[in-house]
N, C-alpha and C positions, 0 to 999 in steps of 0.2 A: 385500912385496906388501901390497895393501889388504885390508881385512876385507870379507867378503861380507855384503850386507844382504838380509834376507829381504823379500820383497814382502808387502804387507799385503793381507789378504783383504777382499772387498767386504762392507760392512755389511748386515745383514739388515733394518735399520731402513728403508731405502729400499724394500725389497721389500714391506714391510707397510704403508707409508704411502700407497701408491697402488694402484689396481686398474684394470686395462685392461678397458674395455667398449666394444665397437663401434668399435674403432680410436681411442678417446679415453682419456685418463687421468683418473681420478676420485680425489679425496682421500678416504681412509677415516677419518682422525682429524679432529677439529675444529681450527681455527686459533686462535691467540691474538688476542683482540680488541685488546690493547694493542700488540703487536709487528707485527701485520699478517699477510698471507697467506703469508709464507715460513716461519713458525714454527708448529709443531704443539704441541698440548697432549698431555701424556703421560697415559695412562689408568691410574689406580690403583684399588684396591678401593673406596675411599670418596670419591675426589676426582679431578679432572683438574687438571694442573699444568703451567705453562710453566717450563722450565728456564732460559730466558734472562732473564726479568724477574721471575719468582716469582709470577705471577698464579695464583690457586688458586680453583677452584669446588668447593664441597661438593655431594655427591649426596644 
């Protein structure tokens, strides 16, 4: 018989990336200026960083 595969849990990243207000979704994080509107910048202590292209802004 085949091996059972566990189902993957839903990522919490999507839950924190958007906020619902008045029936519309709003983005909470900034988007990458190089990659476009589909890629968010990660918030770190001293910088914001894009994991896709490596774009970094110092605070």
